[in-house]
C-alpha positions in Angstrom: 133.3 161.9 81.2 134.1 164.0 78.2 131.7 161.9 75.9 129.0 162.3 78.6 129.6 166.1 78.6 129.2 166.3 74.7 126.0 164.2 75.0 124.5 166.6 77.3 125.3 169.5 75.0 123.8 167.6 72.0 120.6 166.7 73.9 120.2 170.3 75.0 120.6 171.4 71.3 118.0 168.9 70.1 115.6 169.8 72.9 115.9 173.6 72.1 114.9 172.8 68.5 111.5 171.8 69.6 110.7 175.3 70.5 111.3 176.6 67.0 109.8 176.3 63.5 112.0 176.0 60.5 112.0 176.9 56.8 114.4 174.7 54.9 115.8 175.8 51.6 117.1 173.4 48.9 118.3 175.7 46.1 116.4 177.1 43.1 114.0 178.8 45.7 112.6 175.5 46.7 111.6 175.5 50.3 109.9 173.2 53.0 108.0 174.6 56.0 108.2 172.3 59.1 109.7 171.8 62.4 113.1 170.3 62.9 112.9 167.7 65.5 116.3 166.2 65.2 119.5 167.2 63.3 122.2 164.6 63.0 125.6 164.6 61.2 124.2 163.3 57.9 120.4 163.7 58.2 117.8 165.9 59.5 114.3 164.9 60.7 111.6 167.4 60.0 107.9 167.2 61.2 105.8 168.5 58.3 102.7 170.6 58.6 100.5 167.7 58.2 102.1 165.9 61.2 104.2 163.2 59.4 108.0 163.1 59.8 110.5 163.3 56.9 114.1 162.5 56.9 116.4 164.8 54.8 120.0 164.4 53.7 122.0 167.3 55.1 123.9 167.5 51.8 120.6 168.5 50.1 119.8 171.4 52.5 121.2 174.7 51.3 120.3 176.7 54.5 117.7 176.8 57.3 115.9 179.8 58.6 114.6 179.4 62.2 111.3 181.0 63.3 109.3 181.0 66.6 107.3 177.8 67.2 104.1 179.7 67.1 104.8 180.4 63.4 104.8 176.7 62.7 101.5 176.3 64.4 100.0 179.1 62.3 101.2 177.4 59.1 99.9 174.1 60.3 96.6 175.7 60.9 96.6 177.3 57.5 97.4 173.9 56.0 94.5 172.2 57.6 92.1 175.0 56.7 93.2 175.6 53.0 94.7 172.2 51.9 92.8 169.7 53.9 89.5 171.7 54.3 89.4 170.4 57.9 87.9 173.2 59.9 88.0 171.3 63.1 91.7 170.6 63.1 92.5 174.1 61.8 90.5 175.6 64.8 92.2 173.3 67.3 95.6 174.3 65.9 94.9 178.1 65.9 93.7 177.7 69.6 96.9 176.0 70.5 98.9 178.8 68.9 96.9 181.4 70.8 97.8 179.6 74.0 101.4 179.9 73.1 101.0 183.7 72.4 97.8 185.0 74.2 96.2 188.1 72.7 98.1 187.9 69.3 95.8 189.8 66.8 97.1 187.7 63.8 96.2 184.4 65.5 92.9 185.9 66.7 92.1 186.9 63.1 92.7 183.4 61.9 90.5 182.0 64.7 87.6 184.4 63.8 87.9 183.4 60.1 87.7 179.7 60.9 84.6 180.3 63.2 83.0 182.4 60.5 83.8 179.6 57.9 82.4 177.0 60.1 79.1 178.9 60.6 78.9 179.6 56.8 79.4 175.8 56.1 76.8 174.9 58.8 74.3 177.3 57.4 74.7 176.3 53.8 74.3 172.7 54.8 71.1 173.6 56.5 69.8 175.5 53.4 70.5 172.5 51.2 68.8 170.1 53.8 65.7 172.4 53.7 65.7 172.5 49.9 65.8 168.7 49.7 63.0 168.4 52.2 60.9 170.9 50.3 61.5 169.0 47.1 60.2 166.0 48.8 57.0 167.9 49.6 57.5 168.4 53.3 57.0 172.2 53.1 56.2 172.7 56.8 59.4 170.9 57.9 61.5 172.9 55.3 59.9 176.2 56.6 60.8 175.3 60.3 64.4 174.7 59.2 64.6 178.1 57.3 63.0 179.9 60.2 65.7 178.4 62.6 68.6 179.2 60.1 67.5 182.9 59.6 68.8 184.4 62.7 72.1 182.4 62.6 73.0 183.4 59.0 76.6 184.7 59.3 76.5 186.7 56.0 74.0 189.0 54.4 73.9 187.1 51.1 73.0 183.9 53.0 70.4 185.7 55.0 68.8 187.0 51.7 69.0 183.4 50.3 66.9 182.1 53.3 64.5 185.0 53.3 63.9 184.4 49.5 63.4 180.6 49.9 61.2 181.1 52.9 58.9 183.3 50.8 58.8 180.8 48.0 58.0 177.9 50.3 55.2 179.8 52.0 53.7 180.5 48.7 53.9 176.9 47.7 52.2 175.9 51.0 49.5 178.6 50.4 48.6 177.0 47.1 48.5 173.5 48.5 46.1 174.8 51.2 44.0 176.5 48.7 43.9 173.3 46.5 42.6 171.5 49.5 40.0 174.2 50.2 41.7 175.3 53.4 41.2 179.0 52.5 42.0 180.5 55.8 45.4 178.7 56.0 46.1 179.8 52.3 45.5 183.4 53.0 47.8 183.3 56.1 50.6 181.6 54.2 50.4 184.1 51.5 50.7 186.8 54.1 53.8 185.1 55.4 55.3 184.9 51.9 54.7 188.6 51.2 56.1 189.5 54.7 59.3 187.9 53.8 59.4 188.8 50.0 56.7 190.8 48.4 58.6 190.3 45.0 58.4 186.5 45.3 57.6 185.2 41.9 56.0 182.1 43.3 53.7 184.4 45.5 52.4 186.2 42.5 52.1 183.0 40.4 50.0 181.4 43.3 47.8 184.5 43.5 47.3 184.3 39.8 46.3 180.6 40.1 43.8 181.4 42.8 42.2 184.3 40.7 42.3 182.1 37.6 40.4 179.3 39.4 37.9 182.0 40.7 37.5 183.2 37.1 38.7 186.7 38.0 40.5 187.2 34.8 41.8 190.7 35.2 43.3 189.9 38.7 44.7 186.7 37.4 46.4 188.5 34.4 47.9 191.1 36.7 49.3 188.5 39.1 50.6 186.3 36.2 52.2 189.4 34.5 54.1 190.3 37.8 55.2 186.6 38.2 56.5 186.6 34.7 58.5 189.9 35.1 60.2 188.3 38.2 60.7 184.8 36.8 59.6 184.0 33.2 60.7 180.4 33.6 58.0 179.4 36.1 56.5 176.1 34.7 53.2 176.5 32.9 53.1 180.3 33.6 52.9 181.2 29.9 50.1 178.6 29.3 48.0 179.8 32.2 48.5 183.4 31.2 47.5 182.6 27.5 44.3 181.1 28.9 43.5 184.1 30.9 44.3 186.5 28.0 42.0 184.5 25.8 39.2 184.9 28.3 39.8 188.6 28.6 39.8 189.0 24.8 36.5 187.0 24.6 35.1 189.1 27.4 36.0 192.4 25.6 34.4 191.4 22.3 31.2 193.5 21.4 27.9 191.6 21.8 26.2 191.2 18.4 23.3 193.7 17.9 24.8 196.3 20.1 
């Protein structure tokens, strides 16, 4: 009967531990964050932040600091977010913590951070997809992806990136249309590019190419000049501008006998 009484006391003690988080110290300021699930005479079983269980020798433990169980859940969420880069598991863990402590501002802040991180990751992946599709020549499909991403951009720098790349892609499409004698479409795409970014280097380069082909040397030189100011590394820009300047120089030469 006495043994049964002690067994009940021990069981209650172990069960009570489930409701707490623990910080275990080993000396030399070494520590382990986890959750003590069983403490015996010689060993202690600890559930680690990653979910696995570790058995420790009690002689190695200097002291243990007990915390509310929700603290363990927060640390576990931080572990998934920062160490594992597992946004889904982090989100689930923080949500569980919020159920344990509804309305807690610290937990809510972590949840908001994870949701924002998830949106940023999803948006960045969409931008990379659109870039790859544009590189493959599918400009209309790339534009469609950018247009859908734009209203969902969670941060201003991402929004600016999408706007900039939309303008560049519209300008590339405008030149393709012009090259295939679809002049109405080319004009419409150039307007779109200018609407998104009037300082798009590709926009001014394409305008320069159109004026160049039409032998409007002054307009071509002006457009090439703007494009070069914005991005001097556009392929063949310097070659085309040199051709235009050569024509302007020839045009400005005095006619013999005048």
